[in-house]
C-alpha positions as CSV (number, residue, x, y, z in Angstrom):
1,X,0.0,0.0,0.0
2,X,1.4,3.4,-1.0
3,X,1.9,6.2,1.5
4,X,-0.8,8.8,1.2
5,X,0.9,12.2,1.5
6,X,-0.5,15.7,1.5
7,X,1.6,18.5,0.1
8,X,0.5,21.0,2.7
9,X,1.4,18.7,5.6
10,X,4.9,18.0,4.1
11,X,5.4,21.7,3.5
12,X,4.5,22.5,7.1
13,X,7.0,20.0,8.4
14,X,9.7,21.1,6.0
15,X,9.2,24.9,6.5
16,X,8.9,24.7,10.3
17,X,12.0,22.6,10.9
18,X,14.5,25.5,10.6
19,X,12.2,27.8,12.5
20,X,12.0,25.4,15.4
21,X,15.8,24.7,15.4
22,X,16.4,28.5,15.4
23,X,14.0,29.0,18.3
24,X,15.4,26.1,20.3
25,X,18.9,27.4,19.7
26,X,17.9,30.8,21.1
27,X,16.7,29.2,24.3
28,X,19.7,26.9,24.7
29,X,22.1,29.7,24.0
30,X,20.7,32.2,26.5
31,X,22.1,34.6,27.7
32,X,24.4,34.9,24.7
33,X,21.4,34.9,22.4
34,X,19.6,37.6,24.3
35,X,19.7,41.4,23.8
36,X,23.2,42.4,24.9
37,X,24.7,39.0,24.2
38,X,27.4,38.4,21.7
39,X,25.3,36.2,19.5
40,X,22.1,38.3,19.7
41,X,22.5,39.3,16.1
42,X,21.4,35.8,15.0
43,X,18.1,36.2,17.0
44,X,17.4,39.9,16.4
45,X,13.6,39.5,16.3
46,X,13.8,38.1,19.9
47,X,14.7,41.6,21.0
48,X,10.9,42.2,21.0
49,X,9.8,38.7,21.8
50,X,11.9,38.3,25.0
51,X,9.8,41.2,26.5
52,X,6.5,39.9,25.1
53,X,6.9,36.4,26.5
54,X,9.0,36.5,29.6
55,X,9.6,32.7,29.4
56,X,12.0,33.7,26.6
57,X,13.3,36.7,28.6
58,X,15.5,37.6,31.5
59,X,13.1,36.7,34.3
60,X,12.9,33.0,33.3
61,X,16.6,32.8,32.8
62,X,17.4,34.5,36.2
63,X,14.8,32.3,38.0
64,X,16.2,29.1,36.5
65,X,12.8,28.3,35.0
66,X,13.3,24.9,33.3
67,X,10.1,25.1,31.2
68,X,11.6,27.0,28.2
69,X,14.5,24.5,27.9
70,X,12.2,21.5,28.4
71,X,9.8,22.8,25.8
72,X,12.7,23.4,23.4
73,X,14.0,19.9,23.9
74,X,10.6,18.5,23.0
75,X,10.5,20.9,20.0
76,X,13.7,19.3,18.7
77,X,12.3,15.7,19.2
78,X,9.1,16.7,17.3
79,X,11.1,18.2,14.5
80,X,13.2,15.1,14.1
81,X,10.0,13.2,13.9
82,X,8.8,15.6,11.3
83,X,12.0,15.0,9.3
84,X,11.5,11.3,9.7
85,X,8.0,11.6,8.4
86,X,9.3,13.4,5.3
87,X,11.9,10.8,4.7
88,X,9.7,7.8,5.3
89,X,6.8,9.2,3.3
90,X,8.6,10.7,0.3
91,X,11.8,8.8,0.0
92,X,11.3,5.4,1.6
93,X,7.6,5.2,0.8
94,X,7.0,3.4,4.1
95,X,3.3,3.2,5.0
96,X,3.8,3.7,8.7
97,X,5.1,7.2,7.9
98,X,1.6,8.4,8.5
99,X,1.8,7.3,12.1
100,X,5.0,9.2,12.6
101,X,3.5,12.4,11.2
102,X,0.4,11.9,13.2
103,X,2.4,11.4,16.4
104,X,4.6,14.3,15.8
105,X,1.7,16.7,15.1
106,X,-0.2,15.4,18.2
107,X,2.9,16.0,20.4
108,X,3.3,19.5,19.0
109,X,-0.4,20.2,19.6
110,X,-0.3,18.8,23.2
111,X,2.8,20.7,24.1
112,X,1.5,24.0,22.7
113,X,-1.8,23.6,24.5
114,X,0.2,22.9,27.7
115,X,2.2,26.1,27.0
116,X,-1.0,28.1,26.8
117,X,-2.6,26.4,29.8
118,X,0.6,27.1,31.8
119,X,0.2,30.7,31.0
120,X,-3.5,30.7,31.9
121,X,-3.0,28.9,35.2
122,X,-0.1,31.1,36.3
123,X,-2.4,34.1,35.8
124,X,-0.5,35.2,32.7
125,X,2.8,35.4,34.5
126,X,4.9,35.6,31.4
127,X,2.5,37.6,29.1
128,X,0.3,39.7,31.4
129,X,2.5,42.8,31.1
130,X,1.5,43.2,27.4
131,X,-1.1,45.5,25.9
132,X,-4.0,43.7,24.3
133,X,-2.7,44.6,20.8
134,X,0.8,43.4,21.5
135,X,-0.4,40.2,23.1
136,X,-2.6,39.5,20.0
137,X,0.1,40.5,17.5
138,X,3.2,39.0,19.0
139,X,1.9,36.0,21.1
140,X,-1.6,34.8,20.3
141,X,-1.4,34.9,16.5
142,X,2.1,33.4,16.0
143,X,1.6,30.8,18.7
144,X,-2.0,30.1,17.5
145,X,-0.6,28.7,14.3
146,X,1.1,26.0,16.4
147,X,-2.3,25.0,17.7
148,X,-4.3,25.4,14.5
149,X,-2.1,23.7,12.0
150,X,-1.1,20.7,14.1
151,X,-4.8,20.2,14.9
152,X,-5.7,20.1,11.2
153,X,-2.7,17.7,10.6
154,X,-3.8,15.4,13.4
155,X,-7.3,15.4,11.9
156,X,-6.1,14.7,8.3
157,X,-3.5,12.1,9.2
158,X,-5.9,10.5,11.7
159,X,-8.4,10.1,8.8
160,X,-5.6,8.5,6.7
161,X,-4.7,6.1,9.5
162,X,-8.3,5.1,10.0
163,X,-8.5,4.5,6.2
164,X,-5.4,2.3,6.3
165,X,-6.7,0.3,9.3
166,X,-10.1,-0.2,7.6
167,X,-8.4,-1.4,4.4
168,X,-6.1,-3.8,6.4
169,X,-9.2,-5.1,8.3
170,X,-11.0,-5.8,5.0
171,X,-7.9,-7.5,3.5
172,X,-7.6,-9.6,6.6
173,X,-11.3,-10.5,6.5
174,X,-11.0,-11.5,2.8
175,X,-8.0,-13.7,3.5
176,X,-9.8,-15.5,6.3
177,X,-12.7,-16.4,4.1
178,X,-10.5,-17.9,1.4
């Protein structure tokens, strides 16, 4: 059975890989990656973001908050799974590739929902200092893509998995009647 692929899913996994590695590198390289650090030039946009989301900023670093690094580590794991999906779906044509992509998108979705829930349950401890417009522009919209797109991917690849399982069940039932 051939691997059913979706161009938009593959593009999401491909385009987001360097973004995620860049983001994780920012977190792992703090304080050198932060404003005033010798490597900050690589992460210039974070000059704004480290003040919008304090998890990325000085307070979390000073407090030794482990959440940003733990989240970044999981980002890297998910990205390697995304790359594995791309390889197994498009190069090796291995049918279980769909399960890898589904799992990766589900992990991304769950982690991002956790990230938002953490912010809600700590009474907006990392974003509460923002104006409504800054919060929407710099935090909700960009981070919302990491909920919306993985949700749609989980739905799409979940449908593909169900289709594969139903086909396998029919083949098995046909073989039993022979």
